[in-house]
C-alpha positions as CSV (number, residue, x, y, z in Angstrom):
1,M,-31.1,-44.5,-37.0
2,D,-32.7,-43.8,-40.3
3,L,-30.8,-40.7,-41.4
4,D,-32.9,-40.5,-44.5
5,K,-36.0,-39.6,-42.5
6,K,-34.0,-36.8,-40.8
7,I,-32.5,-35.2,-43.9
8,R,-34.7,-32.4,-45.3
9,K,-35.0,-32.6,-49.2
10,V,-35.7,-29.4,-50.9
11,A,-36.7,-29.5,-54.6
12,D,-35.5,-27.0,-57.1
13,F,-32.9,-25.4,-54.8
14,P,-30.6,-23.6,-55.4
15,K,-32.0,-23.7,-59.0
16,P,-34.7,-25.6,-60.8
17,G,-34.1,-29.3,-61.3
18,I,-31.8,-29.6,-58.3
19,L,-32.9,-31.7,-55.2
20,F,-31.0,-30.3,-52.3
21,Y,-30.2,-32.5,-49.3
22,D,-30.3,-30.1,-46.3
23,I,-28.2,-31.3,-43.4
24,T,-29.4,-28.5,-41.1
25,S,-32.4,-30.7,-40.2
26,V,-29.9,-33.3,-38.7
27,M,-28.2,-30.5,-36.8
28,A,-31.5,-29.3,-35.4
29,D,-32.3,-32.9,-34.2
30,P,-30.0,-33.7,-31.0
31,E,-30.5,-37.4,-31.4
32,A,-29.6,-37.3,-35.2
33,F,-26.7,-34.9,-34.6
34,N,-25.2,-37.0,-31.8
35,Y,-25.6,-40.1,-33.9
36,C,-23.4,-38.6,-36.6
37,I,-20.8,-37.3,-34.1
38,D,-20.8,-40.8,-32.5
39,K,-20.2,-42.4,-35.8
40,I,-17.3,-40.0,-36.7
41,C,-15.8,-40.6,-33.2
42,D,-15.9,-44.3,-33.6
43,F,-14.3,-44.0,-37.0
44,C,-11.5,-41.8,-35.5
45,R,-10.9,-44.3,-32.8
46,E,-10.7,-47.2,-35.4
47,K,-8.3,-45.3,-37.8
48,G,-6.1,-44.0,-35.0
49,V,-6.1,-40.3,-36.2
50,N,-4.6,-37.5,-34.1
51,A,-6.2,-34.6,-35.8
52,I,-9.5,-33.6,-37.5
53,A,-9.7,-31.2,-40.4
54,G,-13.1,-29.7,-41.1
55,V,-14.1,-27.9,-44.2
56,E,-15.8,-24.6,-43.9
57,A,-18.6,-24.2,-43.0
58,R,-20.8,-27.2,-42.2
59,G,-17.6,-29.5,-41.9
60,F,-16.7,-27.4,-38.9
61,I,-20.1,-28.3,-37.2
62,F,-19.3,-32.0,-37.4
63,A,-15.5,-32.0,-37.0
64,A,-15.1,-29.6,-34.1
65,P,-17.2,-31.6,-31.5
66,V,-15.5,-34.8,-32.5
67,A,-12.1,-33.1,-31.9
68,A,-13.3,-31.8,-28.6
69,R,-14.8,-35.0,-27.5
70,L,-11.7,-37.1,-28.4
71,G,-9.2,-34.5,-27.3
72,L,-7.7,-34.2,-30.9
73,K,-6.3,-31.2,-32.7
74,F,-9.0,-29.4,-35.0
75,I,-7.8,-27.9,-38.3
76,P,-10.1,-25.5,-40.1
77,V,-10.0,-25.6,-43.7
78,R,-11.1,-22.1,-44.7
79,K,-12.3,-20.1,-47.8
80,K,-9.7,-17.9,-49.3
81,G,-9.1,-14.7,-47.3
82,K,-10.5,-15.7,-44.0
83,L,-7.3,-16.7,-42.1
84,P,-4.7,-14.3,-40.9
85,G,-1.0,-15.2,-40.8
86,K,0.9,-17.6,-43.1
87,V,-1.4,-19.8,-45.0
88,A,-1.1,-22.5,-47.7
89,Q,-3.7,-22.5,-50.3
90,A,-5.2,-24.8,-53.1
91,S,-7.5,-23.7,-55.8
92,F,-10.0,-26.1,-57.5
93,K,-12.6,-26.0,-60.3
94,L,-16.2,-25.4,-59.7
95,E,-19.0,-26.1,-62.2
96,Y,-18.6,-22.3,-63.1
97,G,-15.4,-20.8,-62.1
98,E,-12.8,-21.6,-59.5
99,D,-12.5,-21.4,-55.6
100,T,-9.7,-21.6,-53.1
101,V,-9.2,-23.2,-49.7
102,E,-6.6,-22.2,-47.2
103,I,-5.0,-23.7,-44.0
104,H,-2.7,-22.1,-41.5
105,V,0.7,-23.6,-42.1
106,E,1.5,-23.8,-38.5
107,D,-1.6,-25.8,-37.7
108,V,-0.3,-28.9,-39.6
109,A,2.8,-31.2,-38.6
110,S,4.3,-34.0,-40.4
111,S,3.2,-36.2,-37.4
112,D,-0.5,-35.4,-38.1
113,K,-2.6,-38.3,-39.2
114,I,-5.8,-36.4,-40.1
115,L,-9.4,-37.3,-40.8
116,L,-10.9,-34.9,-43.2
117,V,-14.6,-34.1,-42.5
118,D,-17.4,-32.4,-44.4
119,D,-21.2,-32.6,-44.3
120,L,-21.6,-33.7,-47.9
121,V,-19.5,-34.9,-50.7
122,A,-20.8,-34.2,-54.3
123,T,-18.2,-33.8,-57.0
124,G,-15.3,-34.0,-54.5
125,G,-13.4,-30.9,-55.7
126,T,-13.2,-29.1,-52.4
127,L,-12.3,-32.3,-50.4
128,S,-9.7,-33.1,-53.1
129,A,-8.1,-29.6,-52.8
130,A,-8.2,-29.8,-49.0
131,G,-6.8,-33.3,-48.8
132,G,-4.0,-32.4,-51.2
133,L,-3.2,-29.2,-49.3
134,L,-3.0,-31.1,-46.0
135,R,-0.7,-33.7,-47.6
136,G,1.4,-31.1,-49.2
137,L,2.1,-29.6,-45.6
138,G,3.4,-33.1,-44.7
139,A,0.4,-34.7,-43.0
140,T,-1.0,-38.2,-43.6
141,V,-4.6,-37.9,-44.9
142,D,-6.0,-41.4,-45.9
143,D,-9.6,-40.9,-45.0
144,I,-12.5,-38.6,-45.7
145,F,-15.8,-38.8,-43.8
146,C,-19.0,-37.2,-44.8
147,I,-22.6,-37.5,-43.5
148,I,-24.1,-37.5,-47.1
149,G,-22.6,-38.8,-50.4
150,L,-23.8,-38.2,-53.9
151,P,-22.0,-40.8,-55.8
152,F,-24.0,-40.2,-59.0
153,L,-21.8,-37.0,-59.3
154,H,-18.7,-39.4,-59.5
155,Y,-16.7,-37.9,-56.6
156,K,-14.9,-41.2,-56.2
157,Q,-13.0,-40.5,-59.4
158,I,-11.7,-37.1,-58.1
159,L,-11.0,-38.6,-54.6
160,A,-9.4,-41.8,-55.9
161,G,-6.4,-41.3,-53.5
162,F,-8.6,-41.2,-50.5
163,N,-10.9,-43.7,-48.7
164,V,-14.3,-42.0,-48.6
165,T,-16.8,-43.0,-45.9
166,T,-20.4,-41.7,-45.8
167,L,-23.3,-42.4,-43.5
168,I,-25.9,-42.2,-46.2
169,D,-25.8,-42.1,-50.1
170,Y,-28.2,-40.8,-52.5
171,D,-27.6,-42.5,-55.8
172,C,-30.0,-40.5,-58.1
173,E,-30.4,-36.9,-59.1
């Protein structure tokens, strides 16, 4: 499948000079969406994971169907303040400011071998925080899987401790 033809490109969003890669067009196309889910499922089988963690919000859309299809545990990685109960959190820097992700402590076990999933990897800050948080809770997290990668933003430097797999890369701004 030629995913490039399925991904909507929006110029000057969210601000002038930015080319936004809109994954919602893939979600709206059942063939393209199932292609992505199938690829993530194949990857999970190959890696022998027993849990999937999805980053809010679009990561949920890809990770949850994979977990359901394969009978694996799904662990949501949420933005700060969205989870009740005991949570672990990790903060990370954004271009302007800081953000925080949280995970329910009781959702992660030391026996978990987790695939971390998101729709797109840009700078890698959110995924680095999420992966570090999962590891800090005792899980094994070796792999990150995203539909789209933007290597020109140098995410591989921030995610050097993880194997990052993408279905399509865009190498220019």
